[in-house]
CHARMM-style PDB file with segment names, atoms N, HN, CA, C and O in Angstrom:
ATOM      1  N   MET     1      42.256  35.530  38.461  1.00  0.00      PROA
ATOM      2  CA  MET     1      43.299  36.295  37.838  1.00  0.00      PROA
ATOM      3  C   MET     1      43.517  35.814  36.442  1.00  0.00      PROA
ATOM      4  O   MET     1      43.718  36.630  35.543  1.00  0.00      PROA
ATOM      5  N   LYS     2      43.488  34.507  36.212  1.00  0.00      PROA
ATOM      6  HN  LYS     2      43.325  33.844  36.942  1.00  0.00      PROA
ATOM      7  CA  LYS     2      43.724  33.925  34.906  1.00  0.00      PROA
ATOM      8  C   LYS     2      42.616  34.393  33.942  1.00  0.00      PROA
ATOM      9  O   LYS     2      42.878  34.716  32.784  1.00  0.00      PROA
ATOM     10  N   LYS     3      41.423  34.419  34.430  1.00  0.00      PROA
ATOM     11  HN  LYS     3      41.210  34.157  35.372  1.00  0.00      PROA
ATOM     12  CA  LYS     3      40.252  34.865  33.567  1.00  0.00      PROA
ATOM     13  C   LYS     3      40.424  36.331  33.179  1.00  0.00      PROA
ATOM     14  O   LYS     3      40.073  36.703  32.060  1.00  0.00      PROA
ATOM     15  N   LEU     4      40.945  37.164  34.054  1.00  0.00      PROA
ATOM     16  HN  LEU     4      41.230  36.861  34.963  1.00  0.00      PROA
ATOM     17  CA  LEU     4      41.177  38.550  33.759  1.00  0.00      PROA
ATOM     18  C   LEU     4      42.184  38.690  32.603  1.00  0.00      PROA
ATOM     19  O   LEU     4      41.949  39.454  31.666  1.00  0.00      PROA
ATOM     20  N   PHE     5      43.313  37.946  32.672  1.00  0.00      PROA
ATOM     21  HN  PHE     5      43.504  37.326  33.433  1.00  0.00      PROA
ATOM     22  CA  PHE     5      44.301  38.021  31.623  1.00  0.00      PROA
ATOM     23  C   PHE     5      43.752  37.491  30.285  1.00  0.00      PROA
ATOM     24  O   PHE     5      44.050  38.022  29.215  1.00  0.00      PROA
ATOM     25  N   LYS     6      42.949  36.438  30.385  1.00  0.00      PROA
ATOM     26  HN  LYS     6      42.707  36.006  31.254  1.00  0.00      PROA
ATOM     27  CA  LYS     6      42.306  35.906  29.157  1.00  0.00      PROA
ATOM     28  C   LYS     6      41.395  36.965  28.544  1.00  0.00      PROA
ATOM     29  O   LYS     6      41.414  37.151  27.327  1.00  0.00      PROA
ATOM     30  N   ASN     7      40.618  37.647  29.332  1.00  0.00      PROA
ATOM     31  HN  ASN     7      40.602  37.496  30.321  1.00  0.00      PROA
ATOM     32  CA  ASN     7      39.695  38.677  28.797  1.00  0.00      PROA
ATOM     33  C   ASN     7      40.482  39.861  28.198  1.00  0.00      PROA
ATOM     34  O   ASN     7      40.107  40.411  27.162  1.00  0.00      PROA
ATOM     35  N   ILE     8      41.581  40.238  28.877  1.00  0.00      PROA
ATOM     36  HN  ILE     8      41.885  39.792  29.719  1.00  0.00      PROA
ATOM     37  CA  ILE     8      42.390  41.337  28.358  1.00  0.00      PROA
ATOM     38  C   ILE     8      43.043  40.928  27.029  1.00  0.00      PROA
ATOM     39  O   ILE     8      43.063  41.712  26.080  1.00  0.00      PROA
ATOM     40  N   PHE     9      43.575  39.702  26.965  1.00  0.00      PROA
ATOM     41  HN  PHE     9      43.559  39.065  27.737  1.00  0.00      PROA
ATOM     42  CA  PHE     9      44.172  39.180  25.730  1.00  0.00      PROA
ATOM     43  C   PHE     9      43.135  39.168  24.608  1.00  0.00      PROA
ATOM     44  O   PHE     9      43.445  39.565  23.485  1.00  0.00      PROA
ATOM     45  N   TYR    10      41.937  38.730  24.885  1.00  0.00      PROA
ATOM     46  HN  TYR    10      41.685  38.408  25.798  1.00  0.00      PROA
ATOM     47  CA  TYR    10      40.843  38.697  23.906  1.00  0.00      PROA
ATOM     48  C   TYR    10      40.569  40.113  23.391  1.00  0.00      PROA
ATOM     49  O   TYR    10      40.448  40.333  22.186  1.00  0.00      PROA
ATOM     50  N   PHE    11      40.473  41.069  24.320  1.00  0.00      PROA
ATOM     51  HN  PHE    11      40.571  40.891  25.299  1.00  0.00      PROA
ATOM     52  CA  PHE    11      40.167  42.441  23.983  1.00  0.00      PROA
ATOM     53  C   PHE    11      41.268  43.033  23.070  1.00  0.00      PROA
ATOM     54  O   PHE    11      40.980  43.723  22.091  1.00  0.00      PROA
ATOM     55  N   VAL    12      42.503  42.747  23.415  1.00  0.00      PROA
ATOM     56  HN  VAL    12      42.737  42.187  24.210  1.00  0.00      PROA
ATOM     57  CA  VAL    12      43.641  43.264  22.606  1.00  0.00      PROA
ATOM     58  C   VAL    12      43.607  42.654  21.204  1.00  0.00      PROA
ATOM     59  O   VAL    12      43.886  43.350  20.227  1.00  0.00      PROA
ATOM     60  N   LYS    13      43.273  41.375  21.089  1.00  0.00      PROA
ATOM     61  HN  LYS    13      43.046  40.810  21.883  1.00  0.00      PROA
ATOM     62  CA  LYS    13      43.181  40.684  19.802  1.00  0.00      PROA
ATOM     63  C   LYS    13      42.056  41.326  18.981  1.00  0.00      PROA
ATOM     64  O   LYS    13      42.196  41.524  17.774  1.00  0.00      PROA
ATOM     65  N   GLU    14      40.934  41.649  19.650  1.00  0.00      PROA
ATOM     66  HN  GLU    14      40.820  41.488  20.630  1.00  0.00      PROA
ATOM     67  CA  GLU    14      39.859  42.338  18.951  1.00  0.00      PROA
ATOM     68  C   GLU    14      40.250  43.684  18.381  1.00  0.00      PROA
ATOM     69  O   GLU    14      39.893  44.034  17.256  1.00  0.00      PROA
ATOM     70  N   LEU    15      40.995  44.436  19.186  1.00  0.00      PROA
ATOM     71  HN  LEU    15      41.285  44.152  20.100  1.00  0.00      PROA
ATOM     72  CA  LEU    15      41.466  45.749  18.739  1.00  0.00      PROA
ATOM     73  C   LEU    15      42.390  45.664  17.587  1.00  0.00      PROA
ATOM     74  O   LEU    15      42.356  46.491  16.675  1.00  0.00      PROA
ATOM     75  N   ALA    16      43.245  44.633  17.625  1.00  0.00      PROA
ATOM     76  HN  ALA    16      43.272  43.962  18.366  1.00  0.00      PROA
ATOM     77  CA  ALA    16      44.241  44.477  16.585  1.00  0.00      PROA
ATOM     78  C   ALA    16      43.669  43.835  15.311  1.00  0.00      PROA
ATOM     79  O   ALA    16      44.332  43.840  14.274  1.00  0.00      PROA
ATOM     80  N   GLY    17      42.470  43.294  15.374  1.00  0.00      PROA
ATOM     81  HN  GLY    17      41.932  43.290  16.217  1.00  0.00      PROA
ATOM     82  CA  GLY    17      41.820  42.676  14.242  1.00  0.00      PROA
ATOM     83  C   GLY    17      42.195  41.272  13.988  1.00  0.00      PROA
ATOM     84  O   GLY    17      41.949  40.753  12.899  1.00  0.00      PROA
ATOM     85  N   GLU    18      42.782  40.628  14.952  1.00  0.00      PROA
ATOM     86  HN  GLU    18      42.982  41.049  15.836  1.00  0.00      PROA
ATOM     87  CA  GLU    18      43.166  39.230  14.756  1.00  0.00      PROA
ATOM     88  C   GLU    18      42.025  38.249  14.737  1.00  0.00      PROA
ATOM     89  O   GLU    18      42.175  37.137  14.231  1.00  0.00      PROA
ATOM     90  N   ASN    19      40.894  38.632  15.274  1.00  0.00      PROA
ATOM     91  HN  ASN    19      40.772  39.535  15.685  1.00  0.00      PROA
ATOM     92  CA  ASN    19      39.717  37.757  15.292  1.00  0.00      PROA
ATOM     93  C   ASN    19      38.803  37.905  14.100  1.00  0.00      PROA
ATOM     94  O   ASN    19      37.823  37.170  13.983  1.00  0.00      PROA
ATOM     95  N   HSD    20      39.100  38.848  13.201  1.00  0.00      PROA
ATOM     96  HN  HSD    20      39.897  39.445  13.297  1.00  0.00      PROA
ATOM     97  CA  HSD    20      38.259  39.091  12.042  1.00  0.00      PROA
ATOM     98  C   HSD    20      38.155  37.866  11.117  1.00  0.00      PROA
ATOM     99  O   HSD    20      37.081  37.532  10.617  1.00  0.00      PROA
ATOM    100  N   TYR    21      39.274  37.228  10.913  1.00  0.00      PROA
ATOM    101  HN  TYR    21      40.146  37.500  11.319  1.00  0.00      PROA
ATOM    102  CA  TYR    21      39.291  36.069  10.016  1.00  0.00      PROA
ATOM    103  C   TYR    21      38.449  34.941  10.618  1.00  0.00      PROA
ATOM    104  O   TYR    21      37.706  34.285   9.889  1.00  0.00      PROA
ATOM    105  N   GLN    22      38.545  34.705  11.902  1.00  0.00      PROA
ATOM    106  HN  GLN    22      39.149  35.238  12.494  1.00  0.00      PROA
ATOM    107  CA  GLN    22      37.746  33.641  12.534  1.00  0.00      PROA
ATOM    108  C   GLN    22      36.257  33.951  12.402  1.00  0.00      PROA
ATOM    109  O   GLN    22      35.457  33.053  12.139  1.00  0.00      PROA
ATOM    110  N   ARG    23      35.890  35.189  12.580  1.00  0.00      PROA
ATOM    111  HN  ARG    23      36.540  35.918  12.794  1.00  0.00      PROA
ATOM    112  CA  ARG    23      34.483  35.585  12.400  1.00  0.00      PROA
ATOM    113  C   ARG    23      34.044  35.432  10.970  1.00  0.00      PROA
ATOM    114  O   ARG    23      32.916  35.012  10.710  1.00  0.00      PROA
ATOM    115  N   TYR    24      34.904  35.760  10.045  1.00  0.00      PROA
ATOM    116  HN  TYR    24      35.820  36.101  10.256  1.00  0.00      PROA
ATOM    117  CA  TYR    24      34.593  35.604   8.637  1.00  0.00      PROA
ATOM    118  C   TYR    24      34.308  34.129   8.318  1.00  0.00      PROA
ATOM    119  O   TYR    24      33.352  33.816   7.609  1.00  0.00      PROA
ATOM    120  N   LEU    25      35.147  33.231   8.847  1.00  0.00      PROA
ATOM    121  HN  LEU    25      35.924  33.485   9.423  1.00  0.00      PROA
ATOM    122  CA  LEU    25      34.998  31.794   8.576  1.00  0.00      PROA
ATOM    123  C   LEU    25      33.653  31.307   9.114  1.00  0.00      PROA
ATOM    124  O   LEU    25      32.926  30.607   8.410  1.00  0.00      PROA
ATOM    125  N   LYS    26      33.326  31.657  10.311  1.00  0.00      PROA
ATOM    126  HN  LYS    26      33.917  32.226  10.883  1.00  0.00      PROA
ATOM    127  CA  LYS    26      32.056  31.216  10.924  1.00  0.00      PROA
ATOM    128  C   LYS    26      30.860  31.748  10.100  1.00  0.00      PROA
ATOM    129  O   LYS    26      29.927  31.011   9.782  1.00  0.00      PROA
ATOM    130  N   ASP    27      30.922  33.007   9.780  1.00  0.00      PROA
ATOM    131  HN  ASP    27      31.680  33.606  10.038  1.00  0.00      PROA
ATOM    132  CA  ASP    27      29.814  33.610   9.013  1.00  0.00      PROA
ATOM    133  C   ASP    27      29.680  33.070   7.629  1.00  0.00      PROA
ATOM    134  O   ASP    27      28.570  32.783   7.182  1.00  0.00      PROA
ATOM    135  N   ALA    28      30.803  32.918   6.918  1.00  0.00      PROA
ATOM    136  HN  ALA    28      31.705  33.151   7.281  1.00  0.00      PROA
ATOM    137  CA  ALA    28      30.807  32.447   5.571  1.00  0.00      PROA
ATOM    138  C   ALA    28      30.318  30.954   5.490  1.00  0.00      PROA
ATOM    139  O   ALA    28      29.610  30.568   4.560  1.00  0.00      PROA
ATOM    140  N   GLN    29      30.706  30.190   6.445  1.00  0.00      PROA
ATOM    141  HN  GLN    29      31.281  30.504   7.201  1.00  0.00      PROA
ATOM    142  CA  GLN    29      30.269  28.784   6.485  1.00  0.00      PROA
ATOM    143  C   GLN    29      28.797  28.648   6.731  1.00  0.00      PROA
ATOM    144  O   GLN    29      28.128  27.778   6.173  1.00  0.00      PROA
ATOM    145  N   SER    30      28.299  29.521   7.576  1.00  0.00      PROA
ATOM    146  HN  SER    30      28.841  30.228   8.029  1.00  0.00      PROA
ATOM    147  CA  SER    30      26.856  29.399   7.919  1.00  0.00      PROA
ATOM    148  C   SER    30      25.948  29.999   6.798  1.00  0.00      PROA
ATOM    149  O   SER    30      24.847  29.507   6.548  1.00  0.00      PROA
ATOM    150  N   ARG    31      26.428  31.030   6.162  1.00  0.00      PROA
ATOM    151  HN  ARG    31      27.322  31.429   6.365  1.00  0.00      PROA
ATOM    152  CA  ARG    31      25.608  31.701   5.122  1.00  0.00      PROA
ATOM    153  C   ARG    31      25.887  31.132   3.716  1.00  0.00      PROA
ATOM    154  O   ARG    31      24.946  30.923   2.950  1.00  0.00      PROA
ATOM    155  N   HSD    32      27.084  30.894   3.386  1.00  0.00      PROA
ATOM    156  HN  HSD    32      27.848  31.064   4.008  1.00  0.00      PROA
ATOM    157  CA  HSD    32      27.453  30.579   2.016  1.00  0.00      PROA
ATOM    158  C   HSD    32      28.229  29.288   1.961  1.00  0.00      PROA
ATOM    159  O   HSD    32      29.406  29.287   1.600  1.00  0.00      PROA
ATOM    160  N   ALA    33      27.600  28.200   2.309  1.00  0.00      PROA
ATOM    161  HN  ALA    33      26.644  28.201   2.601  1.00  0.00      PROA
ATOM    162  CA  ALA    33      28.321  26.917   2.425  1.00  0.00      PROA
ATOM    163  C   ALA    33      28.908  26.456   1.118  1.00  0.00      PROA
ATOM    164  O   ALA    33      29.892  25.716   1.111  1.00  0.00      PROA
ATOM    165  N   SER    34      28.324  26.878  -0.001  1.00  0.00      PROA
ATOM    166  HN  SER    34      27.524  27.479   0.005  1.00  0.00      PROA
ATOM    167  CA  SER    34      28.794  26.420  -1.344  1.00  0.00      PROA
ATOM    168  C   SER    34      29.929  27.292  -1.869  1.00  0.00      PROA
ATOM    169  O   SER    34      30.590  26.873  -2.819  1.00  0.00      PROA
ATOM    170  N   HSD    35      30.197  28.449  -1.334  1.00  0.00      PROA
ATOM    171  HN  HSD    35      29.660  28.790  -0.562  1.00  0.00      PROA
ATOM    172  CA  HSD    35      31.216  29.331  -1.810  1.00  0.00      PROA
ATOM    173  C   HSD    35      32.607  28.902  -1.316  1.00  0.00      PROA
ATOM    174  O   HSD    35      32.748  28.353  -0.223  1.00  0.00      PROA
ATOM    175  N   LYS    36      33.626  29.164  -2.139  1.00  0.00      PROA
ATOM    176  HN  LYS    36      33.512  29.610  -3.027  1.00  0.00      PROA
ATOM    177  CA  LYS    36      35.004  28.877  -1.706  1.00  0.00      PROA
ATOM    178  C   LYS    36      35.415  29.892  -0.692  1.00  0.00      PROA
ATOM    179  O   LYS    36      35.238  31.088  -0.922  1.00  0.00      PROA
ATOM    180  N   LEU    37      35.942  29.484   0.389  1.00  0.00      PROA
ATOM    181  HN  LEU    37      36.086  28.513   0.576  1.00  0.00      PROA
ATOM    182  CA  LEU    37      36.422  30.388   1.390  1.00  0.00      PROA
ATOM    183  C   LEU    37      37.762  30.939   1.081  1.00  0.00      PROA
ATOM    184  O   LEU    37      38.601  30.251   0.498  1.00  0.00      PROA
ATOM    185  N   MET    38      37.992  32.172   1.459  1.00  0.00      PROA
ATOM    186  HN  MET    38      37.311  32.730   1.932  1.00  0.00      PROA
ATOM    187  CA  MET    38      39.328  32.799   1.248  1.00  0.00      PROA
ATOM    188  C   MET    38      40.328  32.242   2.246  1.00  0.00      PROA
ATOM    189  O   MET    38      39.953  31.888   3.364  1.00  0.00      PROA
ATOM    190  N   THR    39      41.575  32.161   1.865  1.00  0.00      PROA
ATOM    191  HN  THR    39      41.880  32.449   0.957  1.00  0.00      PROA
ATOM    192  CA  THR    39      42.588  31.821   2.799  1.00  0.00      PROA
ATOM    193  C   THR    39      42.817  33.015   3.726  1.00  0.00      PROA
ATOM    194  O   THR    39      42.334  34.108   3.430  1.00  0.00      PROA
ATOM    195  N   GLN    40      43.509  32.849   4.796  1.00  0.00      PROA
ATOM    196  HN  GLN    40      43.901  31.961   5.036  1.00  0.00      PROA
ATOM    197  CA  GLN    40      43.767  33.934   5.716  1.00  0.00      PROA
ATOM    198  C   GLN    40      44.512  35.070   5.012  1.00  0.00      PROA
ATOM    199  O   GLN    40      44.213  36.244   5.229  1.00  0.00      PROA
ATOM    200  N   LYS    41      45.468  34.717   4.180  1.00  0.00      PROA
ATOM    201  HN  LYS    41      45.710  33.763   4.004  1.00  0.00      PROA
ATOM    202  CA  LYS    41      46.229  35.719   3.449  1.00  0.00      PROA
ATOM    203  C   LYS    41      45.329  36.506   2.461  1.00  0.00      PROA
ATOM    204  O   LYS    41      45.408  37.731   2.374  1.00  0.00      PROA
ATOM    205  N   GLU    42      44.466  35.760   1.718  1.00  0.00      PROA
ATOM    206  HN  GLU    42      44.402  34.765   1.789  1.00  0.00      PROA
ATOM    207  CA  GLU    42      43.561  36.392   0.800  1.00  0.00      PROA
ATOM    208  C   GLU    42      42.594  37.318   1.559  1.00  0.00      PROA
ATOM    209  O   GLU    42      42.270  38.404   1.080  1.00  0.00      PROA
ATOM    210  N   PHE    43      42.147  36.895   2.714  1.00  0.00      PROA
ATOM    211  HN  PHE    43      42.410  36.012   3.103  1.00  0.00      PROA
ATOM    212  CA  PHE    43      41.188  37.664   3.503  1.00  0.00      PROA
ATOM    213  C   PHE    43      41.820  39.010   3.911  1.00  0.00      PROA
ATOM    214  O   PHE    43      41.207  40.063   3.738  1.00  0.00      PROA
ATOM    215  N   TYR    44      43.031  38.967   4.444  1.00  0.00      PROA
ATOM    216  HN  TYR    44      43.529  38.111   4.584  1.00  0.00      PROA
ATOM    217  CA  TYR    44      43.682  40.189   4.907  1.00  0.00      PROA
ATOM    218  C   TYR    44      44.065  41.095   3.764  1.00  0.00      PROA
ATOM    219  O   TYR    44      44.022  42.316   3.912  1.00  0.00      PROA
ATOM    220  N   ILE    45      44.442  40.535   2.622  1.00  0.00      PROA
ATOM    221  HN  ILE    45      44.477  39.543   2.502  1.00  0.00      PROA
ATOM    222  CA  ILE    45      44.684  41.362   1.429  1.00  0.00      PROA
ATOM    223  C   ILE    45      43.403  42.058   0.982  1.00  0.00      PROA
ATOM    224  O   ILE    45      43.409  43.243   0.650  1.00  0.00      PROA
ATOM    225  N   HSD    46      42.292  41.296   0.980  1.00  0.00      PROA
ATOM    226  HN  HSD    46      42.287  40.333   1.250  1.00  0.00      PROA
ATOM    227  CA  HSD    46      41.003  41.862   0.651  1.00  0.00      PROA
ATOM    228  C   HSD    46      40.613  42.991   1.598  1.00  0.00      PROA
ATOM    229  O   HSD    46      40.100  44.019   1.156  1.00  0.00      PROA
ATOM    230  N   GLN    47      40.853  42.806   2.911  1.00  0.00      PROA
ATOM    231  HN  GLN    47      41.269  41.970   3.270  1.00  0.00      PROA
ATOM    232  CA  GLN    47      40.550  43.866   3.899  1.00  0.00      PROA
ATOM    233  C   GLN    47      41.362  45.091   3.669  1.00  0.00      PROA
ATOM    234  O   GLN    47      40.835  46.199   3.767  1.00  0.00      PROA
ATOM    235  N   ILE    48      42.617  44.947   3.369  1.00  0.00      PROA
ATOM    236  HN  ILE    48      43.045  44.047   3.290  1.00  0.00      PROA
ATOM    237  CA  ILE    48      43.525  46.087   3.115  1.00  0.00      PROA
ATOM    238  C   ILE    48      43.079  46.825   1.869  1.00  0.00      PROA
ATOM    239  O   ILE    48      42.986  48.053   1.868  1.00  0.00      PROA
ATOM    240  N   GLU    49      42.800  46.075   0.799  1.00  0.00      PROA
ATOM    241  HN  GLU    49      42.875  45.078   0.800  1.00  0.00      PROA
ATOM    242  CA  GLU    49      42.345  46.707  -0.438  1.00  0.00      PROA
ATOM    243  C   GLU    49      41.040  47.450  -0.271  1.00  0.00      PROA
ATOM    244  O   GLU    49      40.847  48.538  -0.813  1.00  0.00      PROA
ATOM    245  N   LYS    50      40.140  46.835   0.497  1.00  0.00      PROA
ATOM    246  HN  LYS    50      40.297  45.951   0.937  1.00  0.00      PROA
ATOM    247  CA  LYS    50      38.813  47.486   0.733  1.00  0.00      PROA
ATOM    248  C   LYS    50      39.000  48.773   1.523  1.00  0.00      PROA
ATOM    249  O   LYS    50      38.272  49.742   1.306  1.00  0.00      PROA
ATOM    250  N   LYS    51      39.938  48.797   2.410  1.00  0.00      PROA
ATOM    251  HN  LYS    51      40.530  48.010   2.586  1.00  0.00      PROA
ATOM    252  CA  LYS    51      40.168  49.970   3.241  1.00  0.00      PROA
ATOM    253  C   LYS    51      40.837  51.106   2.421  1.00  0.00      PROA
ATOM    254  O   LYS    51      40.457  52.270   2.548  1.00  0.00      PROA
ATOM    255  N   TRP    52      41.805  50.762   1.607  1.00  0.00      PROA
ATOM    256  HN  TRP    52      42.113  49.817   1.503  1.00  0.00      PROA
ATOM    257  CA  TRP    52      42.675  51.759   1.005  1.00  0.00      PROA
ATOM    258  C   TRP    52      42.344  52.072  -0.426  1.00  0.00      PROA
ATOM    259  O   TRP    52      42.862  53.059  -0.948  1.00  0.00      PROA
ATOM    260  N   ASN    53      41.506  51.293  -1.106  1.00  0.00      PROA
ATOM    261  HN  ASN    53      41.086  50.492  -0.682  1.00  0.00      PROA
ATOM    262  CA  ASN    53      41.195  51.542  -2.526  1.00  0.00      PROA
ATOM    263  C   ASN    53      39.945  52.356  -2.721  1.00  0.00      PROA
ATOM    264  O   ASN    53      39.087  52.018  -3.537  1.00  0.00      PROA
ATOM    265  N   LYS    54      39.845  53.433  -1.967  1.00  0.00      PROA
ATOM    266  HN  LYS    54      40.542  53.708  -1.305  1.00  0.00      PROA
ATOM    267  CA  LYS    54      38.726  54.345  -2.082  1.00  0.00      PROA
ATOM    268  C   LYS    54      39.294  55.741  -1.846  1.00  0.00      PROA
ATOM    269  O   LYS    54      40.449  55.917  -1.458  1.00  0.00      PROA
ATOM    270  N   ILE    55      38.447  56.705  -2.094  1.00  0.00      PROA
ATOM    271  HN  ILE    55      37.509  56.562  -2.409  1.00  0.00      PROA
ATOM    272  CA  ILE    55      38.871  58.077  -1.919  1.00  0.00      PROA
ATOM    273  C   ILE    55      38.958  58.345  -0.358  1.00  0.00      PROA
ATOM    274  O   ILE    55      37.967  58.218   0.360  1.00  0.00      PROA
ATOM    275  N   ASN    56      40.130  58.703   0.097  1.00  0.00      PROA
ATOM    276  HN  ASN    56      40.936  58.807  -0.486  1.00  0.00      PROA
ATOM    277  CA  ASN    56      40.335  58.925   1.535  1.00  0.00      PROA
ATOM    278  C   ASN    56      40.701  60.393   1.805  1.00  0.00      PROA
ATOM    279  O   ASN    56      41.742  60.700   2.385  1.00  0.00      PROA
ATOM    280  N   ARG    57      39.852  61.239   1.385  1.00  0.00      PROA
ATOM    281  HN  ARG    57      39.006  60.989   0.914  1.00  0.00      PROA
ATOM    282  CA  ARG    57      40.090  62.667   1.638  1.00  0.00      PROA
ATOM    283  C   ARG    57      38.768  63.359   1.910  1.00  0.00      PROA
ATOM    284  O   ARG    57      37.689  62.844   1.613  1.00  0.00      PROA
ATOM    285  N   CYS    58      38.893  64.545   2.486  1.00  0.00      PROA
ATOM    286  HN  CYS    58      39.769  64.963   2.727  1.00  0.00      PROA
ATOM    287  CA  CYS    58      37.649  65.231   2.886  1.00  0.00      PROA
ATOM    288  C   CYS    58      37.095  66.065   1.745  1.00  0.00      PROA
ATOM    289  O   CYS    58      35.888  66.307   1.738  1.00  0.00      PROA
ATOM    290  N   CYS    59      37.865  66.514   0.800  1.00  0.00      PROA
ATOM    291  HN  CYS    59      38.845  66.317   0.806  1.00  0.00      PROA
ATOM    292  CA  CYS    59      37.370  67.479  -0.185  1.00  0.00      PROA
ATOM    293  C   CYS    59      37.525  66.933  -1.631  1.00  0.00      PROA
ATOM    294  OT1 CYS    59      37.161  67.613  -2.590  1.00  0.00      PROA
TER     295      CYS     59
END
């Protein structure tokens, strides 16, 4: 039963995007060890800007 709740909690965190920063850290450290990593705040601001600073219309 505990494993079920753990899996559900993980799934909800994935849907909410809470694990994106952790994935970014792992990926950035393995690929770009010399680059400065973004803070969690910088990362989420970057994600929001990437999502909303483009044309979001059909026509």
